[in-house]
C-alpha positions as CSV (number, residue, x, y, z in Angstrom):
1,S,-90.9,-21.9,43.8
2,A,-89.5,-18.4,44.4
3,R,-86.6,-19.2,42.0
4,G,-89.1,-20.0,39.2
5,G,-90.1,-16.4,38.9
6,D,-86.6,-15.1,38.7
7,G,-86.4,-15.5,35.0
8,L,-89.6,-13.7,34.2
9,S,-89.7,-10.0,33.2
10,Q,-92.4,-7.7,34.6
11,N,-94.7,-8.3,31.6
12,G,-94.6,-12.0,32.2
13,R,-92.4,-13.0,29.3
14,T,-89.2,-15.0,29.7
15,P,-86.3,-12.8,28.6
16,S,-84.5,-14.0,25.5
17,L,-81.4,-16.2,26.1
18,P,-78.6,-13.8,25.0
19,A,-79.7,-11.3,27.7
20,A,-79.3,-13.9,30.4
21,M,-76.0,-15.3,29.0
22,P,-73.5,-12.7,30.4
23,L,-74.7,-13.4,34.0
24,L,-74.2,-17.1,33.5
25,I,-70.7,-16.6,32.0
26,E,-69.7,-14.3,34.9
27,E,-70.9,-16.8,37.5
28,L,-69.0,-19.6,35.8
29,N,-65.8,-17.5,35.7
30,E,-65.9,-16.7,39.4
31,E,-65.7,-20.4,40.2
32,A,-63.2,-21.4,37.5
33,P,-59.7,-22.1,38.9
34,P,-57.0,-19.7,37.8
35,E,-55.3,-20.8,34.5
36,E,-52.1,-22.7,35.1
37,N,-48.9,-21.1,34.0
38,F,-47.3,-22.0,30.7
39,K,-44.6,-24.7,31.1
40,F,-41.4,-24.9,28.9
41,H,-38.8,-27.4,28.2
42,Y,-35.4,-26.5,26.8
43,L,-34.4,-28.5,23.7
44,P,-30.6,-28.3,23.8
45,D,-30.1,-30.6,20.7
46,A,-32.1,-28.3,18.4
47,K,-29.8,-27.5,15.4
48,F,-29.9,-24.5,13.1
49,G,-28.8,-24.0,9.5
50,S,-27.4,-20.6,10.4
51,F,-26.3,-20.2,14.0
52,G,-23.6,-22.7,15.0
53,S,-23.4,-24.2,11.6
54,D,-20.0,-24.8,9.8
55,K,-21.0,-22.6,6.8
56,I,-22.7,-19.7,8.5
57,Q,-21.2,-19.3,12.0
58,P,-17.8,-18.0,10.6
59,L,-19.7,-15.2,8.9
60,L,-21.6,-14.3,12.0
61,D,-18.3,-14.2,13.9
62,K,-16.8,-12.0,11.1
63,W,-19.7,-9.6,11.4
64,G,-19.1,-9.2,15.1
65,F,-21.8,-11.2,16.7
66,G,-19.5,-13.8,18.4
67,P,-20.6,-15.1,21.8
68,D,-23.0,-12.2,22.3
69,M,-25.6,-13.8,19.9
70,A,-27.6,-16.8,20.7
71,M,-30.3,-18.9,19.1
72,C,-32.1,-21.6,21.0
73,T,-35.4,-23.6,21.1
74,F,-37.9,-24.6,23.8
75,R,-41.1,-26.5,23.8
76,V,-44.2,-25.1,25.4
77,E,-46.7,-27.6,26.9
78,Q,-49.8,-25.6,26.3
79,P,-51.2,-24.3,23.0
80,V,-50.4,-20.6,22.4
81,T,-53.0,-18.4,20.7
82,P,-52.7,-14.7,19.7
83,D,-54.8,-13.9,22.8
84,T,-52.4,-15.7,25.2
85,V,-49.1,-14.4,23.8
86,Q,-48.6,-11.8,26.6
87,A,-49.2,-14.4,29.4
88,M,-47.0,-16.9,27.6
89,L,-44.1,-14.3,27.3
90,D,-44.5,-13.3,31.0
91,D,-44.3,-17.0,32.1
92,F,-41.4,-17.6,29.7
93,F,-39.1,-15.1,31.2
94,K,-40.2,-16.2,34.8
95,S,-39.6,-19.9,34.1
96,R,-36.7,-21.5,36.0
97,E,-36.0,-23.9,33.1
98,V,-35.9,-21.1,30.6
99,L,-33.8,-18.8,32.7
100,G,-31.3,-21.6,33.4
101,A,-30.9,-22.3,29.7
102,L,-30.7,-18.7,28.7
103,G,-28.1,-18.1,31.4
104,Q,-25.9,-20.6,29.6
105,V,-26.3,-19.2,26.1
106,T,-27.0,-15.5,26.8
107,P,-25.4,-14.5,30.1
108,R,-26.0,-10.9,29.2
109,L,-29.8,-11.2,29.8
110,R,-30.6,-11.1,33.5
111,V,-33.8,-11.7,35.4
112,F,-33.3,-10.7,39.1
113,S,-37.0,-10.6,40.3
114,P,-39.2,-13.1,38.3
115,A,-42.3,-12.0,40.1
116,K,-41.9,-8.5,38.7
117,V,-41.4,-9.5,35.1
118,K,-43.8,-7.8,32.7
119,V,-42.8,-8.2,29.1
120,R,-43.1,-5.3,26.8
121,W,-43.1,-6.5,23.2
122,E,-44.2,-5.7,19.7
123,R,-45.6,-8.1,17.1
124,M,-43.5,-8.3,13.9
125,A,-45.2,-8.7,10.5
126,T,-44.5,-11.9,8.4
127,K,-46.2,-11.1,5.1
128,A,-42.9,-10.8,3.3
129,V,-42.0,-14.4,2.4
130,S,-39.7,-13.8,-0.6
131,M,-36.2,-12.3,-0.8
132,S,-37.5,-10.1,-3.7
133,F,-39.0,-7.9,-0.9
134,L,-35.4,-6.7,-0.4
135,N,-35.1,-5.6,-4.1
136,K,-36.1,-2.1,-3.0
137,F,-32.5,-1.6,-1.8
138,E,-31.3,-2.1,-5.4
139,D,-34.2,0.1,-6.7
140,A,-33.1,2.9,-4.4
141,G,-29.5,2.7,-5.7
142,A,-28.0,1.2,-2.5
143,I,-27.0,-1.9,-4.3
144,G,-25.3,-1.9,-7.7
145,A,-26.3,-4.3,-10.5
146,A,-23.5,-6.8,-9.6
147,G,-24.5,-6.8,-5.9
148,H,-21.9,-4.2,-4.9
149,I,-23.0,-2.2,-1.8
150,R,-22.7,1.5,-2.5
151,G,-20.6,3.4,0.0
152,R,-21.0,6.8,1.4
153,I,-19.0,9.3,3.5
154,E,-18.9,7.6,6.9
155,E,-20.6,9.3,9.8
156,D,-21.6,8.2,13.3
157,W,-25.3,7.8,13.8
158,E,-26.1,7.3,17.5
159,G,-23.0,5.2,17.9
160,V,-23.5,3.3,14.7
161,P,-21.2,3.9,11.7
162,L,-23.1,4.8,8.5
163,C,-20.7,3.7,5.9
164,N,-22.9,2.6,3.0
165,L,-26.3,3.4,1.6
166,I,-28.0,0.2,2.9
167,R,-27.2,1.3,6.4
168,E,-28.5,4.8,5.6
169,I,-31.8,3.5,4.3
170,I,-32.3,1.3,7.4
171,L,-31.3,3.7,10.1
172,C,-31.1,7.3,9.0
173,D,-34.6,8.7,9.3
174,E,-33.4,12.1,8.1
175,S,-32.2,10.7,4.8
176,E,-34.3,11.1,1.6
177,L,-33.7,7.4,1.1
178,F,-35.5,6.5,4.3
179,D,-38.8,6.3,2.5
180,T,-37.6,3.3,0.4
181,F,-39.4,1.2,3.0
182,N,-42.5,2.4,4.8
183,E,-43.3,2.0,8.4
184,Q,-45.2,-1.2,8.0
185,E,-42.5,-2.8,5.8
186,R,-39.9,-2.0,8.4
187,K,-41.8,-4.2,10.8
188,E,-41.5,-7.2,8.5
189,F,-39.3,-9.8,10.1
190,L,-37.5,-10.4,6.9
191,F,-36.4,-6.7,6.9
192,R,-35.4,-7.0,10.5
193,I,-33.2,-10.1,9.9
194,F,-31.4,-8.5,7.0
195,S,-30.9,-5.3,8.9
196,H,-29.4,-7.0,12.0
197,L,-27.0,-9.0,9.8
198,V,-25.9,-5.8,7.9
199,F,-25.1,-3.9,11.1
200,G,-23.6,-6.8,13.1
201,G,-21.7,-6.1,16.3
202,A,-18.8,-3.8,17.4
203,S,-16.0,-5.8,15.7
204,N,-17.9,-6.1,12.4
205,Q,-15.8,-6.7,9.3
206,W,-18.6,-5.9,6.8
207,E,-19.1,-7.1,3.3
208,D,-18.6,-5.0,0.1
209,H,-21.1,-7.2,-1.7
210,V,-24.7,-8.0,-0.6
211,E,-24.7,-11.7,-1.6
212,E,-23.5,-13.1,1.8
213,Y,-26.1,-11.0,3.7
214,F,-28.9,-12.3,1.5
215,R,-27.6,-15.9,1.9
216,V,-27.5,-15.7,5.7
217,T,-30.8,-13.8,5.9
218,K,-32.5,-16.7,4.1
219,E,-31.0,-19.3,6.5
220,V,-32.0,-17.4,9.6
221,Y,-35.5,-16.9,8.2
222,K,-35.8,-20.7,7.6
223,D,-34.4,-21.5,11.0
224,L,-36.8,-19.2,12.9
225,L,-40.1,-19.3,11.0
226,T,-42.5,-22.2,10.2
227,V,-44.2,-21.8,6.8
228,R,-46.7,-23.9,4.9
229,R,-48.4,-23.7,1.5
230,S,-52.1,-22.6,1.7
231,E,-54.8,-24.2,-0.3
232,T,-54.3,-21.5,-3.0
233,G,-50.6,-22.5,-3.2
234,D,-49.4,-19.3,-1.4
235,V,-46.7,-19.5,1.2
236,E,-48.0,-18.5,4.6
237,V,-46.1,-18.1,7.9
238,L,-47.6,-19.8,10.9
239,S,-45.1,-18.4,13.4
240,Q,-45.8,-15.4,15.6
241,V,-42.8,-13.2,16.0
242,C,-42.5,-11.0,19.1
243,S,-39.8,-8.3,19.3
244,I,-39.0,-8.1,23.0
245,R,-38.5,-4.5,24.2
246,S,-38.2,-4.8,28.0
247,L,-38.8,-7.2,30.9
248,G,-40.3,-4.5,33.1
249,Q,-38.9,-4.2,36.7
250,G,-38.1,-7.9,37.0
251,G,-35.0,-8.0,34.7
252,Q,-32.6,-6.5,32.3
253,L,-32.9,-7.6,28.7
254,F,-29.5,-6.0,27.6
255,P,-26.5,-5.0,29.6
256,E,-26.8,-1.5,28.1
257,E,-29.0,0.4,25.7
258,H,-27.8,0.3,22.1
259,P,-29.7,0.5,18.8
260,L,-28.1,-2.7,17.6
261,N,-29.5,-4.8,20.5
262,F,-32.3,-7.3,19.6
263,C,-34.3,-10.1,21.2
264,Y,-37.0,-12.0,19.4
265,V,-39.3,-14.8,20.8
266,I,-40.9,-16.7,17.9
267,V,-43.7,-19.1,18.6
268,D,-44.5,-22.0,16.3
269,P,-48.1,-22.9,17.3
270,L,-48.0,-26.2,15.3
271,M,-45.0,-27.8,16.9
272,R,-45.4,-25.7,20.1
273,H,-41.8,-24.6,19.7
274,V,-40.6,-21.3,21.1
275,R,-37.4,-20.0,19.6
276,V,-35.2,-17.2,20.9
277,W,-32.9,-15.1,18.8
278,Y,-30.8,-12.7,20.9
279,F,-28.0,-10.3,20.6
280,G,-26.7,-8.0,23.3
281,Y,-24.3,-5.4,21.8
282,K,-20.9,-5.2,23.5
283,P,-18.6,-2.3,22.8
284,M,-15.0,-3.0,21.8
285,W,-13.8,-0.9,24.7
């Protein structure tokens, strides 16, 4: 038949299979139906050891987070892989169920045109699995031997008070102490959790000693990340942590730009849980 000759090259030999494969894949793709959207279910009964707990919530209130911080959990029906995170995030912030739930817990996040949502995000690192990672603050002299946080002459840095050396190390890129943590270490989720707790919100009554910050950092870390022991006995983090920067033209992540705003979406691929940790900074006046 005429088709029988299609697979032959001019010298009469059949081409090797890999050369023919791309054509086959493309043809299959054209006929494949579009992938269905990710579907999510709000889990209102999910409990946290930090947010909303009797022991930790009073500290979060003291540090100025109050009602402007939220932590909540959803379940995603489909498996999420590193390659599908972008599609999952876009679907997440378009989902009616998600937006309805977020509207109850974080009224400061607004989506006004779901079709235009295009999430801009950055992947956070999760290699740091021990609190000893934060010992560098002590090594740099920001924390005294007994856990006392070293103060400094207060100055305003982009609307944030720099009142101690921990804050200076985290925020002040002109400081000689800024190099205490390199660029990659600053993307570690453990570093981010600790930093957010130290800076708090507008009505922050901050601590003079680091102990409470470490304690709450540990609880938030345990609440948001799923870890397991590998065959070699090392702790490995299974969760993927996405720091959400913007919702594109479809929504407003925060009521106003401020360096202390944050929003993370954390995916647990094992349980198919999607957790949100959100704070929209609200000035005192």
